[in-house]
Every structure is written in structure tokens, then in C-alpha cells.
C-alpha positions as CSV (number, residue, x, y, z in Angstrom):
1,M,-10.2,-16.9,52.6
2,A,-7.4,-16.8,49.8
3,K,-6.4,-20.0,48.7
4,K,-2.5,-20.6,48.9
5,T,-0.4,-21.7,46.1
6,N,3.3,-22.7,45.4
7,A,5.3,-19.7,44.8
8,G,7.3,-21.7,42.0
9,G,4.6,-24.4,41.6
10,G,5.3,-27.7,40.2
11,K,7.5,-30.3,41.3
12,I,11.7,-30.2,41.0
13,Q,13.9,-33.5,40.9
14,L,16.9,-33.9,43.0
15,K,19.9,-35.8,43.2
16,W,22.3,-36.5,45.7
17,V,25.7,-36.7,43.8
18,R,28.4,-36.4,46.8
19,S,28.8,-37.9,49.8
20,F,28.5,-35.8,53.1
21,I,31.2,-37.7,55.0
22,C,33.4,-34.7,55.6
23,A,30.6,-32.0,55.6
24,P,29.5,-30.1,58.6
25,V,26.6,-31.5,60.7
26,K,24.5,-28.3,59.4
27,Q,25.0,-29.9,55.9
28,K,24.1,-33.2,56.7
29,R,20.9,-32.1,57.9
30,V,19.8,-30.4,55.2
31,V,20.5,-33.7,53.0
32,K,18.5,-35.8,55.5
33,G,15.9,-33.1,55.7
34,L,15.4,-32.9,52.2
35,G,14.8,-37.0,52.1
36,F,17.6,-38.4,51.0
37,T,18.5,-42.1,52.2
38,R,21.3,-43.0,49.7
39,L,23.8,-41.7,47.4
40,N,22.9,-40.8,43.9
41,Q,19.4,-41.2,44.6
42,V,16.8,-38.9,42.6
43,I,13.7,-37.8,44.5
44,E,11.1,-35.4,43.5
45,R,9.9,-32.6,45.8
46,P,7.7,-29.4,45.5
47,N,9.0,-26.3,44.0
48,T,8.8,-24.3,47.0
49,A,11.0,-21.1,48.2
50,A,12.0,-23.7,51.2
51,I,13.0,-26.5,48.9
52,R,15.2,-24.2,46.9
53,G,16.7,-22.8,49.8
54,M,17.7,-26.0,51.4
55,V,19.3,-27.0,47.8
56,A,21.3,-23.5,47.6
57,K,23.0,-24.6,51.0
58,V,24.5,-27.7,49.7
59,P,24.9,-27.0,45.7
60,H,28.2,-29.0,46.0
61,L,26.4,-32.1,47.4
62,V,23.0,-32.0,45.8
63,E,22.0,-31.0,41.7
64,I,18.9,-30.3,40.2
65,V,17.9,-33.2,37.4
66,E,16.5,-31.4,34.4
């Protein structure tokens, strides 16, 4: 069998920068699905298309840390 590899490879650091109090429920679920538990938290996730898609859904709440 062929070995699966990450499309982007490596890791990506994300920071939760804005509260989701007035955000729709779908956006709240995306932020929680990324693994955030508190505001201004920085987390590291694999650089995959799924994670990038989740970040693209809430660009006003989450930012990519360089």
C-alpha cells in the first residue's frame, strides 16, 4: 500500500484572538473543534487541508502565528 503523507506537511500555530460570544453556533463549534479552550491561547496543529479549511471559516476569530 502507498503511504499517506500530509499535503502541507509540518505544523501550524494558531492563536484565538477574538471572542465568539456574538458569533453563530457553527463558528463556535469550529473554534472548539480546533481545540481552543481560552482566549489568546496559542495551539499547534498539523498543517492539513482540514485544519486550513476550519481556519478559513473563522478568519476574524483565529489567526495564524508565524
